[in-house]
N, C-alpha and C positions, 0 to 999 in steps of 0.2 A: 196759528200760521199754518197754511196748507203745505204738505210735503210733497204732493204729487203735482208737477207743473202742468199735467194734462187737464186738470179739474179746476175750473174756475167758478166762483159763485156768480149767480145771475138769477134774475126773476123768472119764475115759472110762468108759462103762457096759459096754464089751466086755472090756477087759483090765485094768480098774482102775488103769491108769496115767495119768499126767497128759497132757491133751490140750487142744486149743483148741476152743471151741464158739462158734459165731456166734450172737448174739442177734438176733431180728428187730427191726428199727427201726420198721417200720409194718406193721400188720396190714390187709390188705385185706378186703373183704366176704366173700369166699370163704373166707379163712382163718379168720375169726370164725365163719362158719357151720360150718366143720369142727370147731372147738374146742367148740361148744355141744353139749349132750347131744341125742341123737337122740329127742326127743319134741316133740310139739306141745301147745299149750294150748288147751282148749276154753273159749270165752267164751259168755256168755249175753246175751240182749237185755235191755233195761231193763225191759220189762214182766214178763218171766220172773223177774228178780231181785226186782223189786217185790212180785210175788205170793209168792215164797219168803220174802222178809222179813216180809211180812204174816202168813203162816202161822206162821213162827218166833216172832214177837212175840206173837201170840195164844196160841201153845202155851206160851211161857214164862210169860206172865201167868197163864194157867189152871194151869200146872204148879206155880207157886210157891205157889198156894193149895191145890191138890190134893196137895201134898207130905205132907200130914198123914195121908193114906190111900194108901200106896204102890201097891196094886193099881190103884186109879183112875189115879194118875200114870203107872203103866206103860202102861195102855191108851191114855191121851192121848198118850204119847211114841210108842207103836207107831203110832198113827193119824197123828201128825205125820211120822214117818218114811215111811209109805206115801204120804202126800200129797206130801212133798218128793221122793220117788222118782218120783211121777207128773208133777211139775212140771219137775224137773231132769233126769230120766232116772236111769240107774244111776250114781250117784255113790258111790264107795267112801269118800269123805270124810264122808259122813252117818253111817256106821256108828260111828265113834268118838264122835259126838254122842249116838247112841242108847245106847251102852254107859255113857257118863258120866251121862246122865239117868236110867238104871236104878239107880244107886247111891243108896240112901236117904240124904237129907240134902243131896245135891249138886244136887237138882232146883231149888233156890231160885236157883241161878246161871243166867244166860242162855246156856246152852251152844248152844241152837239158833241164836241169833242170831250168836254167835261162829262157828259152822260155816258159816253162809250168808255171813257177812262174809269168811271165809277163802276160800270158793269165788269170791265176787265179786272179791276182790282179786287172789288168786293164780291163779284158774282151776283146771282140773283137768289134771294131766299125763297125756297119752295117748301110748303107744308108738307110733313111726313104724314101720309095717309094711313091710318091703321086699318088692317083688314080683319074683319071679324069672322 
């Protein structure tokens, strides 16, 4: 029986034989930062998000009525995407919203509000570029 609770038996990844692996008991801040993915999250100000939510709400309200004439709804969605790109910058998360709004019949659902809510809550993942 093992006396030290920090060491547990487990298979070795090198020679596929049984070995002992130590489990970390406490992770420091540096170790946690090493385990997190190498990306940062871009956050927006409250004014920017409020403007983006207003644009999305107006677009979804108009789009639910204009859904009866798909070409008009597509123009509204394209204009909404351009306005949101101007307000939020180049956000790749806006493109799935544009694709979903372009499907006839799905325009009655508030996809623009859902996209902006996901950007507000989750942010936008950006890769951390390493300088050499």
